[in-house]
PDB file of N, H, CA, C and O in Angstrom:
ATOM      1  N   MET A   1      31.554  93.291  26.421  1.00  0.00           N
ATOM      2  CA  MET A   1      31.119  92.135  27.149  1.00  0.00           C
ATOM      3  C   MET A   1      32.333  91.255  27.414  1.00  0.00           C
ATOM      4  O   MET A   1      33.092  90.920  26.504  1.00  0.00           O
ATOM      5  N   VAL A   2      32.503  90.875  28.733  1.00  0.00           N
ATOM      6  H   VAL A   2      31.886  91.147  29.471  1.00  0.00           H
ATOM      7  CA  VAL A   2      33.644  90.054  29.131  1.00  0.00           C
ATOM      8  C   VAL A   2      33.188  88.620  29.270  1.00  0.00           C
ATOM      9  O   VAL A   2      32.200  88.319  29.939  1.00  0.00           O
ATOM     10  N   LYS A   3      33.930  87.746  28.624  1.00  0.00           N
ATOM     11  H   LYS A   3      34.733  87.991  28.080  1.00  0.00           H
ATOM     12  CA  LYS A   3      33.587  86.324  28.712  1.00  0.00           C
ATOM     13  C   LYS A   3      34.355  85.712  29.871  1.00  0.00           C
ATOM     14  O   LYS A   3      35.544  85.977  30.051  1.00  0.00           O
ATOM     15  N   SER A   4      33.670  84.896  30.653  1.00  0.00           N
ATOM     16  H   SER A   4      32.704  84.681  30.507  1.00  0.00           H
ATOM     17  CA  SER A   4      34.359  84.215  31.744  1.00  0.00           C
ATOM     18  C   SER A   4      35.051  82.978  31.191  1.00  0.00           C
ATOM     19  O   SER A   4      34.604  82.362  30.224  1.00  0.00           O
ATOM     20  N   LYS A   5      36.150  82.642  31.835  1.00  0.00           N
ATOM     21  H   LYS A   5      36.514  83.143  32.621  1.00  0.00           H
ATOM     22  CA  LYS A   5      36.892  81.463  31.404  1.00  0.00           C
ATOM     23  C   LYS A   5      36.155  80.215  31.847  1.00  0.00           C
ATOM     24  O   LYS A   5      35.585  80.158  32.936  1.00  0.00           O
ATOM     25  N   LEU A   6      36.179  79.250  31.005  1.00  0.00           N
ATOM     26  H   LEU A   6      36.643  79.297  30.120  1.00  0.00           H
ATOM     27  CA  LEU A   6      35.558  77.974  31.362  1.00  0.00           C
ATOM     28  C   LEU A   6      36.495  77.208  32.280  1.00  0.00           C
ATOM     29  O   LEU A   6      37.693  77.102  32.017  1.00  0.00           O
ATOM     30  N   ARG A   7      35.953  76.693  33.325  1.00  0.00           N
ATOM     31  H   ARG A   7      34.979  76.779  33.538  1.00  0.00           H
ATOM     32  CA  ARG A   7      36.758  75.900  34.257  1.00  0.00           C
ATOM     33  C   ARG A   7      36.504  74.420  34.003  1.00  0.00           C
ATOM     34  O   ARG A   7      35.394  73.996  33.681  1.00  0.00           O
ATOM     35  N   ALA A   8      37.548  73.675  34.157  1.00  0.00           N
ATOM     36  H   ALA A   8      38.450  74.019  34.418  1.00  0.00           H
ATOM     37  CA  ALA A   8      37.404  72.235  33.988  1.00  0.00           C
ATOM     38  C   ALA A   8      36.621  71.676  35.169  1.00  0.00           C
ATOM     39  O   ALA A   8      36.900  71.999  36.324  1.00  0.00           O
ATOM     40  N   ARG A   9      35.688  70.877  34.879  1.00  0.00           N
ATOM     41  H   ARG A   9      35.461  70.615  33.941  1.00  0.00           H
ATOM     42  CA  ARG A   9      34.888  70.262  35.942  1.00  0.00           C
ATOM     43  C   ARG A   9      35.676  69.112  36.556  1.00  0.00           C
ATOM     44  O   ARG A   9      36.283  68.313  35.842  1.00  0.00           O
ATOM     45  N   PRO A  10      35.663  69.035  37.878  1.00  0.00           N
ATOM     46  CA  PRO A  10      36.354  67.894  38.491  1.00  0.00           C
ATOM     47  C   PRO A  10      35.627  66.601  38.161  1.00  0.00           C
ATOM     48  O   PRO A  10      34.400  66.548  38.079  1.00  0.00           O
ATOM     49  N   LYS A  11      36.422  65.570  37.977  1.00  0.00           N
ATOM     50  H   LYS A  11      37.419  65.613  38.044  1.00  0.00           H
ATOM     51  CA  LYS A  11      35.824  64.268  37.677  1.00  0.00           C
ATOM     52  C   LYS A  11      35.202  63.713  38.938  1.00  0.00           C
ATOM     53  O   LYS A  11      35.755  63.828  40.032  1.00  0.00           O
ATOM     54  N   LYS A  12      34.069  63.124  38.767  1.00  0.00           N
ATOM     55  H   LYS A  12      33.620  63.030  37.878  1.00  0.00           H
ATOM     56  CA  LYS A  12      33.402  62.511  39.915  1.00  0.00           C
ATOM     57  C   LYS A  12      34.115  61.226  40.271  1.00  0.00           C
ATOM     58  O   LYS A  12      34.425  60.399  39.413  1.00  0.00           O
ATOM     59  N   LYS A  13      34.371  61.080  41.574  1.00  0.00           N
ATOM     60  H   LYS A  13      34.119  61.752  42.271  1.00  0.00           H
ATOM     61  CA  LYS A  13      35.019  59.861  42.062  1.00  0.00           C
ATOM     62  C   LYS A  13      33.970  58.776  42.216  1.00  0.00           C
ATOM     63  O   LYS A  13      32.852  59.049  42.653  1.00  0.00           O
ATOM     64  N   PRO A  14      34.318  57.551  41.862  1.00  0.00           N
ATOM     65  CA  PRO A  14      33.350  56.478  42.078  1.00  0.00           C
ATOM     66  C   PRO A  14      33.173  56.249  43.576  1.00  0.00           C
ATOM     67  O   PRO A  14      34.097  56.498  44.351  1.00  0.00           O
ATOM     68  N   PRO A  15      32.021  55.787  43.984  1.00  0.00           N
ATOM     69  CA  PRO A  15      31.807  55.526  45.418  1.00  0.00           C
ATOM     70  C   PRO A  15      32.856  54.560  45.954  1.00  0.00           C
ATOM     71  O   PRO A  15      33.337  53.683  45.237  1.00  0.00           O
ATOM     72  N   ALA A  16      33.200  54.735  47.224  1.00  0.00           N
ATOM     73  H   ALA A  16      32.809  55.448  47.807  1.00  0.00           H
ATOM     74  CA  ALA A  16      34.252  53.920  47.840  1.00  0.00           C
ATOM     75  C   ALA A  16      33.911  52.437  47.818  1.00  0.00           C
ATOM     76  O   ALA A  16      34.808  51.599  47.720  1.00  0.00           O
ATOM     77  N   HIS A  17      32.637  52.104  47.908  1.00  0.00           N
ATOM     78  H   HIS A  17      31.909  52.785  47.988  1.00  0.00           H
ATOM     79  CA  HIS A  17      32.274  50.686  47.962  1.00  0.00           C
ATOM     80  C   HIS A  17      32.558  49.980  46.646  1.00  0.00           C
ATOM     81  O   HIS A  17      32.611  48.750  46.611  1.00  0.00           O
ATOM     82  N   ASP A  18      32.743  50.731  45.554  1.00  0.00           N
ATOM     83  H   ASP A  18      32.700  51.730  45.581  1.00  0.00           H
ATOM     84  CA  ASP A  18      33.077  50.095  44.284  1.00  0.00           C
ATOM     85  C   ASP A  18      34.507  49.556  44.294  1.00  0.00           C
ATOM     86  O   ASP A  18      34.795  48.545  43.653  1.00  0.00           O
ATOM     87  N   LYS A  19      35.405  50.231  45.024  1.00  0.00           N
ATOM     88  H   LYS A  19      35.171  51.052  45.545  1.00  0.00           H
ATOM     89  CA  LYS A  19      36.803  49.835  45.065  1.00  0.00           C
ATOM     90  C   LYS A  19      37.114  48.876  46.205  1.00  0.00           C
ATOM     91  O   LYS A  19      38.039  48.068  46.116  1.00  0.00           O
ATOM     92  N   ALA A  20      36.349  48.970  47.255  1.00  0.00           N
ATOM     93  H   ALA A  20      35.597  49.625  47.328  1.00  0.00           H
ATOM     94  CA  ALA A  20      36.660  48.215  48.459  1.00  0.00           C
ATOM     95  C   ALA A  20      36.464  46.716  48.251  1.00  0.00           C
ATOM     96  O   ALA A  20      35.590  46.265  47.510  1.00  0.00           O
ATOM     97  N   GLU A  21      37.312  45.976  48.937  1.00  0.00           N
ATOM     98  H   GLU A  21      38.022  46.342  49.540  1.00  0.00           H
ATOM     99  CA  GLU A  21      37.172  44.528  48.916  1.00  0.00           C
ATOM    100  C   GLU A  21      36.121  44.132  49.946  1.00  0.00           C
ATOM    101  O   GLU A  21      35.961  44.821  50.953  1.00  0.00           O
ATOM    102  N   PRO A  22      35.413  43.053  49.718  1.00  0.00           N
ATOM    103  CA  PRO A  22      34.404  42.643  50.702  1.00  0.00           C
ATOM    104  C   PRO A  22      35.049  42.257  52.025  1.00  0.00           C
ATOM    105  O   PRO A  22      36.129  41.667  52.066  1.00  0.00           O
ATOM    106  N   ILE A  23      34.374  42.598  53.081  1.00  0.00           N
ATOM    107  H   ILE A  23      33.497  43.078  53.048  1.00  0.00           H
ATOM    108  CA  ILE A  23      34.858  42.282  54.424  1.00  0.00           C
ATOM    109  C   ILE A  23      33.960  41.201  55.004  1.00  0.00           C
ATOM    110  O   ILE A  23      32.734  41.312  55.005  1.00  0.00           O
ATOM    111  N   GLU A  24      34.606  40.157  55.495  1.00  0.00           N
ATOM    112  H   GLU A  24      35.602  40.067  55.494  1.00  0.00           H
ATOM    113  CA  GLU A  24      33.825  39.105  56.139  1.00  0.00           C
ATOM    114  C   GLU A  24      33.449  39.587  57.524  1.00  0.00           C
ATOM    115  O   GLU A  24      34.306  40.042  58.281  1.00  0.00           O
ATOM    116  N   ARG A  25      32.217  39.492  57.847  1.00  0.00           N
ATOM    117  H   ARG A  25      31.521  39.122  57.232  1.00  0.00           H
ATOM    118  CA  ARG A  25      31.758  39.921  59.159  1.00  0.00           C
ATOM    119  C   ARG A  25      31.766  38.715  60.093  1.00  0.00           C
ATOM    120  O   ARG A  25      31.080  37.718  59.868  1.00  0.00           O
ATOM    121  N   THR A  26      32.558  38.842  61.137  1.00  0.00           N
ATOM    122  H   THR A  26      33.115  39.652  61.320  1.00  0.00           H
ATOM    123  CA  THR A  26      32.626  37.770  62.114  1.00  0.00           C
ATOM    124  C   THR A  26      32.331  38.338  63.482  1.00  0.00           C
ATOM    125  O   THR A  26      32.718  39.464  63.795  1.00  0.00           O
ATOM    126  N   LEU A  27      31.669  37.585  64.268  1.00  0.00           N
ATOM    127  H   LEU A  27      31.354  36.670  64.014  1.00  0.00           H
ATOM    128  CA  LEU A  27      31.402  37.985  65.637  1.00  0.00           C
ATOM    129  C   LEU A  27      32.473  37.375  66.519  1.00  0.00           C
ATOM    130  O   LEU A  27      32.742  36.175  66.453  1.00  0.00           O
ATOM    131  N   THR A  28      33.073  38.203  67.336  1.00  0.00           N
ATOM    132  H   THR A  28      32.854  39.177  67.389  1.00  0.00           H
ATOM    133  CA  THR A  28      34.053  37.674  68.261  1.00  0.00           C
ATOM    134  C   THR A  28      33.357  37.407  69.583  1.00  0.00           C
ATOM    135  O   THR A  28      32.696  38.282  70.142  1.00  0.00           O
ATOM    136  N   VAL A  29      33.510  36.221  70.058  1.00  0.00           N
ATOM    137  H   VAL A  29      34.047  35.510  69.604  1.00  0.00           H
ATOM    138  CA  VAL A  29      32.894  35.816  71.307  1.00  0.00           C
ATOM    139  C   VAL A  29      33.999  35.646  72.334  1.00  0.00           C
ATOM    140  O   VAL A  29      34.966  34.916  72.117  1.00  0.00           O
ATOM    141  N   ALA A  30      33.839  36.325  73.443  1.00  0.00           N
ATOM    142  H   ALA A  30      33.054  36.918  73.619  1.00  0.00           H
ATOM    143  CA  ALA A  30      34.833  36.208  74.500  1.00  0.00           C
ATOM    144  C   ALA A  30      34.784  34.800  75.081  1.00  0.00           C
ATOM    145  O   ALA A  30      33.701  34.249  75.280  1.00  0.00           O
ATOM    146  N   PRO A  31      35.938  34.219  75.351  1.00  0.00           N
ATOM    147  CA  PRO A  31      35.929  32.887  75.944  1.00  0.00           C
ATOM    148  C   PRO A  31      35.292  32.929  77.330  1.00  0.00           C
ATOM    149  O   PRO A  31      35.344  33.944  78.025  1.00  0.00           O
ATOM    150  N   ALA A  32      34.705  31.835  77.704  1.00  0.00           N
ATOM    151  H   ALA A  32      34.662  31.011  77.139  1.00  0.00           H
ATOM    152  CA  ALA A  32      34.042  31.759  79.006  1.00  0.00           C
ATOM    153  C   ALA A  32      35.072  31.932  80.112  1.00  0.00           C
ATOM    154  O   ALA A  32      36.191  31.426  80.026  1.00  0.00           O
ATOM    155  N   SER A  33      34.676  32.648  81.143  1.00  0.00           N
ATOM    156  H   SER A  33      33.767  33.059  81.213  1.00  0.00           H
ATOM    157  CA  SER A  33      35.570  32.892  82.265  1.00  0.00           C
ATOM    158  C   SER A  33      35.749  31.616  83.078  1.00  0.00           C
ATOM    159  O   SER A  33      34.801  30.848  83.243  1.00  0.00           O
ATOM    160  N   PRO A  34      36.952  31.385  83.584  1.00  0.00           N
ATOM    161  CA  PRO A  34      37.159  30.220  84.446  1.00  0.00           C
ATOM    162  C   PRO A  34      36.559  30.446  85.838  1.00  0.00           C
ATOM    163  O   PRO A  34      36.531  29.525  86.655  1.00  0.00           O
ATOM    164  N   PHE A  35      36.081  31.658  86.112  1.00  0.00           N
ATOM    165  H   PHE A  35      36.104  32.407  85.448  1.00  0.00           H
ATOM    166  CA  PHE A  35      35.492  31.991  87.404  1.00  0.00           C
ATOM    167  C   PHE A  35      33.978  32.009  87.308  1.00  0.00           C
ATOM    168  O   PHE A  35      33.412  32.217  86.235  1.00  0.00           O
ATOM    169  N   SER A  36      33.331  31.789  88.444  1.00  0.00           N
ATOM    170  H   SER A  36      33.791  31.621  89.316  1.00  0.00           H
ATOM    171  CA  SER A  36      31.881  31.858  88.554  1.00  0.00           C
ATOM    172  C   SER A  36      31.531  32.779  89.714  1.00  0.00           C
ATOM    173  O   SER A  36      32.341  33.013  90.611  1.00  0.00           O
ATOM    174  N   ILE A  37      30.315  33.293  89.678  1.00  0.00           N
ATOM    175  H   ILE A  37      29.657  33.103  88.950  1.00  0.00           H
ATOM    176  CA  ILE A  37      29.859  34.134  90.787  1.00  0.00           C
ATOM    177  C   ILE A  37      29.848  33.296  92.059  1.00  0.00           C
ATOM    178  O   ILE A  37      29.337  32.176  92.077  1.00  0.00           O
ATOM    179  N   GLY A  38      30.417  33.854  93.120  1.00  0.00           N
ATOM    180  H   GLY A  38      30.832  34.764  93.106  1.00  0.00           H
ATOM    181  CA  GLY A  38      30.500  33.146  94.391  1.00  0.00           C
ATOM    182  C   GLY A  38      31.821  32.443  94.632  1.00  0.00           C
ATOM    183  O   GLY A  38      32.073  31.962  95.737  1.00  0.00           O
ATOM    184  N   ASP A  39      32.677  32.373  93.605  1.00  0.00           N
ATOM    185  H   ASP A  39      32.472  32.764  92.707  1.00  0.00           H
ATOM    186  CA  ASP A  39      33.982  31.726  93.772  1.00  0.00           C
ATOM    187  C   ASP A  39      34.845  32.480  94.784  1.00  0.00           C
ATOM    188  O   ASP A  39      34.843  33.711  94.819  1.00  0.00           O
ATOM    189  N   ALA A  40      35.571  31.742  95.593  1.00  0.00           N
ATOM    190  H   ALA A  40      35.573  30.742  95.565  1.00  0.00           H
ATOM    191  CA  ALA A  40      36.544  32.332  96.505  1.00  0.00           C
ATOM    192  C   ALA A  40      37.832  32.543  95.722  1.00  0.00           C
ATOM    193  O   ALA A  40      38.320  31.633  95.052  1.00  0.00           O
ATOM    194  N   VAL A  41      38.380  33.762  95.812  1.00  0.00           N
ATOM    195  H   VAL A  41      37.983  34.501  96.355  1.00  0.00           H
ATOM    196  CA  VAL A  41      39.595  34.105  95.079  1.00  0.00           C
ATOM    197  C   VAL A  41      40.592  34.776  96.014  1.00  0.00           C
ATOM    198  O   VAL A  41      40.257  35.189  97.124  1.00  0.00           O
ATOM    199  N   HIS A  42      41.844  34.872  95.526  1.00  0.00           N
ATOM    200  H   HIS A  42      42.116  34.535  94.624  1.00  0.00           H
ATOM    201  CA  HIS A  42      42.880  35.551  96.303  1.00  0.00           C
ATOM    202  C   HIS A  42      43.609  36.526  95.393  1.00  0.00           C
ATOM    203  O   HIS A  42      43.962  36.185  94.264  1.00  0.00           O
ATOM    204  N   HIS A  43      43.835  37.745  95.888  1.00  0.00           N
ATOM    205  H   HIS A  43      43.549  38.021  96.805  1.00  0.00           H
ATOM    206  CA  HIS A  43      44.598  38.773  95.190  1.00  0.00           C
ATOM    207  C   HIS A  43      45.808  39.103  96.049  1.00  0.00           C
ATOM    208  O   HIS A  43      45.693  39.181  97.272  1.00  0.00           O
ATOM    209  N   SER A  44      46.952  39.297  95.436  1.00  0.00           N
ATOM    210  H   SER A  44      47.045  39.233  94.443  1.00  0.00           H
ATOM    211  CA  SER A  44      48.184  39.503  96.203  1.00  0.00           C
ATOM    212  C   SER A  44      48.152  40.751  97.079  1.00  0.00           C
ATOM    213  O   SER A  44      48.796  40.771  98.129  1.00  0.00           O
ATOM    214  N   MET A  45      47.424  41.790  96.681  1.00  0.00           N
ATOM    215  H   MET A  45      46.901  41.774  95.828  1.00  0.00           H
ATOM    216  CA  MET A  45      47.391  43.016  97.474  1.00  0.00           C
ATOM    217  C   MET A  45      46.154  43.092  98.379  1.00  0.00           C
ATOM    218  O   MET A  45      46.256  43.508  99.534  1.00  0.00           O
ATOM    219  N   PHE A  46      44.994  42.694  97.862  1.00  0.00           N
ATOM    220  H   PHE A  46      44.911  42.356  96.925  1.00  0.00           H
ATOM    221  CA  PHE A  46      43.743  42.853  98.599  1.00  0.00           C
ATOM    222  C   PHE A  46      43.364  41.645  99.446  1.00  0.00           C
ATOM    223  O   PHE A  46      42.491  41.746 100.308  1.00  0.00           O
ATOM    224  N   GLY A  47      44.003  40.515  99.216  1.00  0.00           N
ATOM    225  H   GLY A  47      44.712  40.433  98.516  1.00  0.00           H
ATOM    226  CA  GLY A  47      43.733  39.330 100.017  1.00  0.00           C
ATOM    227  C   GLY A  47      42.619  38.470  99.446  1.00  0.00           C
ATOM    228  O   GLY A  47      42.443  38.372  98.232  1.00  0.00           O
ATOM    229  N   ASP A  48      41.864  37.842 100.362  1.00  0.00           N
ATOM    230  H   ASP A  48      42.007  37.922 101.348  1.00  0.00           H
ATOM    231  CA  ASP A  48      40.800  36.917  99.968  1.00  0.00           C
ATOM    232  C   ASP A  48      39.498  37.662  99.702  1.00  0.00           C
ATOM    233  O   ASP A  48      39.200  38.675 100.334  1.00  0.00           O
ATOM    234  N   GLY A  49      38.732  37.137  98.751  1.00  0.00           N
ATOM    235  H   GLY A  49      38.975  36.314  98.237  1.00  0.00           H
ATOM    236  CA  GLY A  49      37.453  37.745  98.434  1.00  0.00           C
ATOM    237  C   GLY A  49      36.560  36.779  97.692  1.00  0.00           C
ATOM    238  O   GLY A  49      36.950  35.648  97.400  1.00  0.00           O
ATOM    239  N   LYS A  50      35.339  37.240  97.386  1.00  0.00           N
ATOM    240  H   LYS A  50      35.022  38.159  97.623  1.00  0.00           H
ATOM    241  CA  LYS A  50      34.374  36.432  96.637  1.00  0.00           C
ATOM    242  C   LYS A  50      33.926  37.187  95.405  1.00  0.00           C
ATOM    243  O   LYS A  50      33.708  38.397  95.454  1.00  0.00           O
ATOM    244  N   VAL A  51      33.788  36.468  94.292  1.00  0.00           N
ATOM    245  H   VAL A  51      33.965  35.485  94.253  1.00  0.00           H
ATOM    246  CA  VAL A  51      33.362  37.061  93.029  1.00  0.00           C
ATOM    247  C   VAL A  51      31.878  37.392  93.122  1.00  0.00           C
ATOM    248  O   VAL A  51      31.056  36.531  93.434  1.00  0.00           O
ATOM    249  N   GLU A  52      31.539  38.676  92.841  1.00  0.00           N
ATOM    250  H   GLU A  52      32.207  39.376  92.587  1.00  0.00           H
ATOM    251  CA  GLU A  52      30.146  39.116  92.867  1.00  0.00           C
ATOM    252  C   GLU A  52      29.537  39.210  91.473  1.00  0.00           C
ATOM    253  O   GLU A  52      28.355  38.922  91.288  1.00  0.00           O
ATOM    254  N   SER A  53      30.345  39.614  90.490  1.00  0.00           N
ATOM    255  H   SER A  53      31.306  39.847  90.640  1.00  0.00           H
ATOM    256  CA  SER A  53      29.845  39.675  89.113  1.00  0.00           C
ATOM    257  C   SER A  53      31.016  39.538  88.149  1.00  0.00           C
ATOM    258  O   SER A  53      32.176  39.739  88.509  1.00  0.00           O
ATOM    259  N   ILE A  54      30.669  39.185  86.894  1.00  0.00           N
ATOM    260  H   ILE A  54      29.727  39.022  86.601  1.00  0.00           H
ATOM    261  CA  ILE A  54      31.674  38.978  85.853  1.00  0.00           C
ATOM    262  C   ILE A  54      31.218  39.723  84.613  1.00  0.00           C
ATOM    263  O   ILE A  54      30.084  39.560  84.161  1.00  0.00           O
ATOM    264  N   LYS A  55      32.106  40.544  84.063  1.00  0.00           N
ATOM    265  H   LYS A  55      33.027  40.676  84.430  1.00  0.00           H
ATOM    266  CA  LYS A  55      31.818  41.238  82.805  1.00  0.00           C
ATOM    267  C   LYS A  55      33.074  41.165  81.956  1.00  0.00           C
ATOM    268  O   LYS A  55      34.103  41.754  82.286  1.00  0.00           O
ATOM    269  N   GLU A  56      32.971  40.433  80.858  1.00  0.00           N
ATOM    270  H   GLU A  56      32.135  39.954  80.590  1.00  0.00           H
ATOM    271  CA  GLU A  56      34.097  40.155  79.971  1.00  0.00           C
ATOM    272  C   GLU A  56      35.216  39.510  80.776  1.00  0.00           C
ATOM    273  O   GLU A  56      35.021  38.422  81.317  1.00  0.00           O
ATOM    274  N   ASP A  57      36.388  40.147  80.873  1.00  0.00           N
ATOM    275  H   ASP A  57      36.546  41.031  80.433  1.00  0.00           H
ATOM    276  CA  ASP A  57      37.488  39.540  81.630  1.00  0.00           C
ATOM    277  C   ASP A  57      37.693  40.227  82.977  1.00  0.00           C
ATOM    278  O   ASP A  57      38.750  40.092  83.594  1.00  0.00           O
ATOM    279  N   LYS A  58      36.679  40.963  83.430  1.00  0.00           N
ATOM    280  H   LYS A  58      35.821  41.072  82.928  1.00  0.00           H
ATOM    281  CA  LYS A  58      36.797  41.692  84.693  1.00  0.00           C
ATOM    282  C   LYS A  58      35.840  41.120  85.728  1.00  0.00           C
ATOM    283  O   LYS A  58      34.683  40.818  85.437  1.00  0.00           O
ATOM    284  N   LEU A  59      36.352  40.980  86.933  1.00  0.00           N
ATOM    285  H   LEU A  59      37.292  41.226  87.170  1.00  0.00           H
ATOM    286  CA  LEU A  59      35.569  40.436  88.043  1.00  0.00           C
ATOM    287  C   LEU A  59      35.325  41.538  89.067  1.00  0.00           C
ATOM    288  O   LEU A  59      36.237  42.293  89.404  1.00  0.00           O
ATOM    289  N   THR A  60      34.099  41.630  89.558  1.00  0.00           N
ATOM    290  H   THR A  60      33.358  41.017  89.285  1.00  0.00           H
ATOM    291  CA  THR A  60      33.831  42.485  90.704  1.00  0.00           C
ATOM    292  C   THR A  60      33.943  41.584  91.914  1.00  0.00           C
ATOM    293  O   THR A  60      33.226  40.591  92.035  1.00  0.00           O
ATOM    294  N   ILE A  61      34.855  41.943  92.816  1.00  0.00           N
ATOM    295  H   ILE A  61      35.437  42.750  92.718  1.00  0.00           H
ATOM    296  CA  ILE A  61      35.169  41.083  93.955  1.00  0.00           C
ATOM    297  C   ILE A  61      34.936  41.843  95.245  1.00  0.00           C
ATOM    298  O   ILE A  61      35.349  42.994  95.388  1.00  0.00           O
ATOM    299  N   ALA A  62      34.262  41.181  96.192  1.00  0.00           N
ATOM    300  H   ALA A  62      33.926  40.246  96.076  1.00  0.00           H
ATOM    301  CA  ALA A  62      34.082  41.734  97.531  1.00  0.00           C
ATOM    302  C   ALA A  62      35.185  41.164  98.417  1.00  0.00           C
ATOM    303  O   ALA A  62      35.275  39.953  98.616  1.00  0.00           O
ATOM    304  N   PHE A  63      36.024  42.061  98.947  1.00  0.00           N
ATOM    305  H   PHE A  63      35.950  43.045  98.785  1.00  0.00           H
ATOM    306  CA  PHE A  63      37.111  41.664  99.827  1.00  0.00           C
ATOM    307  C   PHE A  63      36.723  41.947 101.270  1.00  0.00           C
ATOM    308  O   PHE A  63      35.711  42.595 101.540  1.00  0.00           O
ATOM    309  N   ASP A  64      37.542  41.453 102.192  1.00  0.00           N
ATOM    310  H   ASP A  64      38.364  40.927 101.973  1.00  0.00           H
ATOM    311  CA  ASP A  64      37.316  41.707 103.611  1.00  0.00           C
ATOM    312  C   ASP A  64      37.345  43.209 103.869  1.00  0.00           C
ATOM    313  O   ASP A  64      38.020  43.958 103.164  1.00  0.00           O
ATOM    314  N   GLY A  65      36.604  43.638 104.888  1.00  0.00           N
ATOM    315  H   GLY A  65      36.055  43.029 105.461  1.00  0.00           H
ATOM    316  CA  GLY A  65      36.597  45.061 105.241  1.00  0.00           C
ATOM    317  C   GLY A  65      35.671  45.879 104.369  1.00  0.00           C
ATOM    318  O   GLY A  65      35.867  47.085 104.226  1.00  0.00           O
ATOM    319  N   ASN A  66      34.652  45.243 103.773  1.00  0.00           N
ATOM    320  H   ASN A  66      34.492  44.262 103.889  1.00  0.00           H
ATOM    321  CA  ASN A  66      33.667  45.946 102.949  1.00  0.00           C
ATOM    322  C   ASN A  66      34.321  46.683 101.763  1.00  0.00           C
ATOM    323  O   ASN A  66      33.922  47.798 101.427  1.00  0.00           O
ATOM    324  N   VAL A  67      35.314  46.060 101.142  1.00  0.00           N
ATOM    325  H   VAL A  67      35.639  45.155 101.415  1.00  0.00           H
ATOM    326  CA  VAL A  67      36.020  46.628  99.994  1.00  0.00           C
ATOM    327  C   VAL A  67      35.591  45.884  98.741  1.00  0.00           C
ATOM    328  O   VAL A  67      35.649  44.655  98.693  1.00  0.00           O
ATOM    329  N   ARG A  68      35.153  46.638  97.707  1.00  0.00           N
ATOM    330  H   ARG A  68      35.106  47.636  97.746  1.00  0.00           H
ATOM    331  CA  ARG A  68      34.790  46.036  96.424  1.00  0.00           C
ATOM    332  C   ARG A  68      35.717  46.602  95.359  1.00  0.00           C
ATOM    333  O   ARG A  68      35.950  47.809  95.290  1.00  0.00           O
ATOM    334  N   LYS A  69      36.234  45.714  94.541  1.00  0.00           N
ATOM    335  H   LYS A  69      36.045  44.734  94.597  1.00  0.00           H
ATOM    336  CA  LYS A  69      37.147  46.104  93.470  1.00  0.00           C
ATOM    337  C   LYS A  69      36.766  45.386  92.187  1.00  0.00           C
ATOM    338  O   LYS A  69      36.255  44.267  92.218  1.00  0.00           O
ATOM    339  N   VAL A  70      37.022  46.045  91.046  1.00  0.00           N
ATOM    340  H   VAL A  70      37.438  46.955  91.021  1.00  0.00           H
ATOM    341  CA  VAL A  70      36.875  45.419  89.735  1.00  0.00           C
ATOM    342  C   VAL A  70      38.290  45.122  89.254  1.00  0.00           C
ATOM    343  O   VAL A  70      39.098  46.030  89.061  1.00  0.00           O
ATOM    344  N   ILE A  71      38.572  43.843  89.066  1.00  0.00           N
ATOM    345  H   ILE A  71      37.914  43.106  89.223  1.00  0.00           H
ATOM    346  CA  ILE A  71      39.927  43.390  88.768  1.00  0.00           C
ATOM    347  C   ILE A  71      39.880  42.418  87.598  1.00  0.00           C
ATOM    348  O   ILE A  71      38.964  41.603  87.488  1.00  0.00           O
ATOM    349  N   ARG A  72      40.882  42.513  86.724  1.00  0.00           N
ATOM    350  H   ARG A  72      41.627  43.174  86.813  1.00  0.00           H
ATOM    351  CA  ARG A  72      40.980  41.540  85.629  1.00  0.00           C
ATOM    352  C   ARG A  72      41.201  40.151  86.214  1.00  0.00           C
ATOM    353  O   ARG A  72      41.884  39.983  87.224  1.00  0.00           O
ATOM    354  N   GLU A  73      40.611  39.168  85.559  1.00  0.00           N
ATOM    355  H   GLU A  73      40.056  39.304  84.738  1.00  0.00           H
ATOM    356  CA  GLU A  73      40.670  37.808  86.099  1.00  0.00           C
ATOM    357  C   GLU A  73      42.064  37.215  86.138  1.00  0.00           C
ATOM    358  O   GLU A  73      42.305  36.281  86.903  1.00  0.00           O
ATOM    359  N   ASP A  74      42.989  37.723  85.340  1.00  0.00           N
ATOM    360  H   ASP A  74      42.793  38.482  84.718  1.00  0.00           H
ATOM    361  CA  ASP A  74      44.344  37.171  85.380  1.00  0.00           C
ATOM    362  C   ASP A  74      45.176  37.718  86.541  1.00  0.00           C
ATOM    363  O   ASP A  74      46.339  37.343  86.688  1.00  0.00           O
ATOM    364  N   PHE A  75      44.598  38.605  87.374  1.00  0.00           N
ATOM    365  H   PHE A  75      43.653  38.910  87.254  1.00  0.00           H
ATOM    366  CA  PHE A  75      45.298  39.106  88.548  1.00  0.00           C
ATOM    367  C   PHE A  75      44.870  38.416  89.838  1.00  0.00           C
ATOM    368  O   PHE A  75      45.369  38.748  90.913  1.00  0.00           O
ATOM    369  N   VAL A  76      43.957  37.464  89.740  1.00  0.00           N
ATOM    370  H   VAL A  76      43.552  37.194  88.867  1.00  0.00           H
ATOM    371  CA  VAL A  76      43.524  36.727  90.921  1.00  0.00           C
ATOM    372  C   VAL A  76      43.647  35.232  90.666  1.00  0.00           C
ATOM    373  O   VAL A  76      43.715  34.788  89.520  1.00  0.00           O
ATOM    374  N   ILE A  77      43.675  34.467  91.744  1.00  0.00           N
ATOM    375  H   ILE A  77      43.620  34.828  92.675  1.00  0.00           H
ATOM    376  CA  ILE A  77      43.721  33.021  91.618  1.00  0.00           C
ATOM    377  C   ILE A  77      42.558  32.434  92.399  1.00  0.00           C
ATOM    378  O   ILE A  77      42.069  33.038  93.355  1.00  0.00           O
ATOM    379  N   HIS A  78      42.116  31.239  91.980  1.00  0.00           N
ATOM    380  H   HIS A  78      42.513  30.748  91.204  1.00  0.00           H
ATOM    381  CA  HIS A  78      41.099  30.522  92.750  1.00  0.00           C
ATOM    382  C   HIS A  78      41.650  30.153  94.113  1.00  0.00           C
ATOM    383  O   HIS A  78      42.798  29.725  94.237  1.00  0.00           O
ATOM    384  N   LYS A  79      40.845  30.318  95.107  1.00  0.00           N
ATOM    385  H   LYS A  79      39.913  30.666  95.006  1.00  0.00           H
ATOM    386  CA  LYS A  79      41.243  29.894  96.434  1.00  0.00           C
ATOM    387  C   LYS A  79      40.615  28.541  96.682  1.00  0.00           C
ATOM    388  O   LYS A  79      39.444  28.321  96.374  1.00  0.00           O
ATOM    389  N   LYS A  80      41.389  27.648  97.233  1.00  0.00           N
ATOM    390  H   LYS A  80      42.341  27.826  97.484  1.00  0.00           H
ATOM    391  CA  LYS A  80      40.888  26.280  97.469  1.00  0.00           C
ATOM    392  C   LYS A  80      40.401  26.096  98.861  1.00  0.00           C
ATOM    393  O   LYS A  80      39.950  25.008  99.219  1.00  0.00           O
TER     394      LYS A  80
END
C-alpha cells in the first residue's frame, strides 16, 4: 500500500474589503453650460450656427447649409 504525501493547504486570504480603506462616494456634477438651446454661436471653420441640444460639454449645432455638428463648447463662441 502506497501512502500519498500530504500537501500543505493554502491559507485562505481574507476578503479584500477587510483590508481596503473606506472610499467616500461623491457625485460629480458637471458645471452648467454657458450656452442655451437656441443661442447663436460662431465656429472658426463652420461659421455661424444655432445650438440645438446640449449634452455635458458638447453642443449639437445647426450651421448654414443644413450642416449639423456635435462640437465641444470650448471650440465655439457666443455670437452677439
